[in-house]
N, C-alpha and C positions, 0 to 999 in steps of 0.2 A: 605160329597160325593165325594170331590175333593180326599181327602187320597185314597178312594176306587179307583179312576180312575188312580190315580198314581200307585198304586198297581198293577193295572191289567196291565198298560203299562209295567211297569218292568218286570212283569212277561212273557209279550208276547216279550219281548226283550230277555229275559233268554233263555226263548224256542227256539227262532229263531237262536239267537246266537250258541247253541249248536248244531242245525241241520246245520249251516252253517259252523262250526267249523270240523265238522267230513268229513270225505272224501265224497266228490259228487257223486252222484249215476249218472250212465247213464241213458239220458231220453228213454223211448219207441222210437223205431223209423221203420220204413219199412226195410226189409232185404235190405241190400246193401247200405245204406244209410252212408254218412260222419256224424258223431255226434262228438260234441267238448262241453266241458265244464269249466268253469272257477268259481274259487272263488274270490270273490270281496273283498277287505280289504280296509279301509281307511289309506289312507298317513297322516292324522293326527290322531295321538295315543291316543288324547284326545277325539276323536268322537265315538258316539254310533251307527255306522252305519255298516252294512254287508250287503253282497249280493251273488247272484250267476246268472250264466249265462247259458244257454244250445242251440245250435246251431244243427239243424237237417237237413241236407241235402240230401232228398231223390236222388237214381239216377236219371238219364234222365227220364220223362215222368212216374215217379212213384210218383209223389203226391207234396206237396206245399213245401218248404223250408222255417224255420222260425228260429227266435232267440226269446228267451223269457230271459227276465231280472227280477228277484225278488229282492227288497230291505226291508232290515227291520232295524227298529231304526229311526233317524230323520236325516234329510238333507236340509239344506236351499238353496234356487235359483241354481236348476240345470239348466245347459244351455245346456247341450247336451250330449249325449253317442254316441259313435262309438266303431268299431274295428279298430285299426291299428296297424302298424308295432312296434316291440319291443322298441322304444324309443319315447320320447315326440319330439313334433315338426315334426315327421315324418308325410307322408302322411295317411289318413283317408282309409282303405279299405271297408268298409261298415257303411253308416251311421244307427243310430236305433233310436234317437230321437232328434231332430226332423227329420222327414222324408223331403228331401232336394228336390225340383222338378228337380234340375240339381246336380253337384257335388262339388258347391261352398256353404261352409258350413256356415251357418248362426244360430246364439244362438235362444233357445228359447226365446219369447219376448211376455209377460212377463216369467221371469224364473219360474219354480217349485218348490215349497217346499213340504214336506209330514212327519210326524209325525205318525208312526206305520207301517205298511205293504203296499208297494206299487210294483206292478208289471206290466208288460206289455209283448205283444209276437207281433213281426212284421214278414212280410210276406219278402222274397227276392227270386230272381231268379240271373240265370246267368248273363242275361243282367245287372242287378243292380250291382252285384258284378265287374263286367267287366268295367263297366263305373267309376268306381274308380281307376282303374289302369291305369298308364301311357301308356300300349300298348293295352288298353281295352281288357285285357285276363284274364278271370275268373280263368284260370287254375295257375295264378301267386299266385291266394290268397289261393287255394287248396295248392299249393307247399309250400307257406308261413306256413300254418297251419300245415302239416307235418312235417317242420323244427322246429317247436315249435317257430315261429317268430310273432306270434300275440297276441295280448293282448285287452282286454275291457278297456275303460276309460269312467269314469262319472265325468263331468267336472262340477261345480260351478262357479258362479261370484267370490267368494274368492279363488278358487283354479281351475284356468283356465287350467292348466297342468295336472288333474285330481285329484278329491276328492276320489275317489274309484278306484281302480285297480286291475286287475287280469289276470294271463296269461292262453290262451287258452289252453286246454290241449286234445288232439285227440284220440278217441277210436280208437284201432288198429283195421285193418289197415289203416285206415285214408285215405280211396280211394272208389269209387265207386266200388260195386262188380257186376258183370254182367254175369249170366250163368254160374257161378261157376269160373270165372278168375275175375282178377280186373283190373282197370283202373287206372292206375300211372299218377297222374299231373307230368307235365313237364320232363317227360323221355321217 
């Protein structure tokens, strides 16, 4: 029976990896939303874990914003996941796991491990994004997203700099569309 379980696990990994290795599809989103995706790859090439992330931020007063993260494979002792600027040790721009009561990052205790498929969705709003910005400005997040400066990091106890990472790619026009016009962040 153990062999059958191992074969099933391998089949799930192969199917999920083939879906992740292809071009990521844009998620469904209300008209005028900011939409971004990231393909998450392991920094440890011997690891069998992959993932994807989708961010949907509807225009103001048009619905809830959320980030969905999906992982396939196996990963031990996840301590946190977040969106940050393009380099390790740069400031966090949005916390995903765990959600902090303020903006002081604290790792999961105990850490989370999984084998198979794991996913979660977290809500956010402009106040949550703004709280992580030094100037308390959510538009800085949108501008960094437009400029391709944000990435997703899933950290573990063994790899605190990020076991999985992926650059966020924003769907054009990467801004809120309002009444046929657009709102450009930071301009």
